[in-house]
C-alpha positions, 0 to 999 in steps of 0.5 A, a space after each residue: 808160565 802165562 795165565 789166561 785172563 778170565 775174560 779171554 775165550 779160549 780157541 776151538 779145536 775141530 777135527 775135521 773130516 771134510 767139507 761138511 763140517 764147514 758150517 761147524 767151523 764157522 759157528 766156532 770161528 764166529 763164536 770164539 773168534 779163533 779155531 784150530 783145525 786138524 785136517 789129518 782126516 781129510 782128503 787133499 781136495 778136501 784140506 785145500 777147498 776148507 784152507 781156502 774157504 775159511 782163509 777167505 772168509 777171515 780175510 773178509 773180516 781183517 782175520 788171519 791164517 797160520 799154519 802151526 804144522 802139516 794139516 793143522 791150522 789156526 784162524 783167528 778174527 780180531 
């Protein structure tokens, strides 16, 4: 089992209800450099918009996006 070093920042996990949560997601991404979002409670249109927006944002900052499961994504800024 790996141990997390004390200087590593833990990812922030968000349960997203809609597009109004974008500001919180961006703040979490900036502060924590990695967020995990759960889009289960979002509508299909909101899911696409949120994933597209965050994908563009992290791409511009040389970050990555990874789909962990249905409706669950991890976004990371290096």
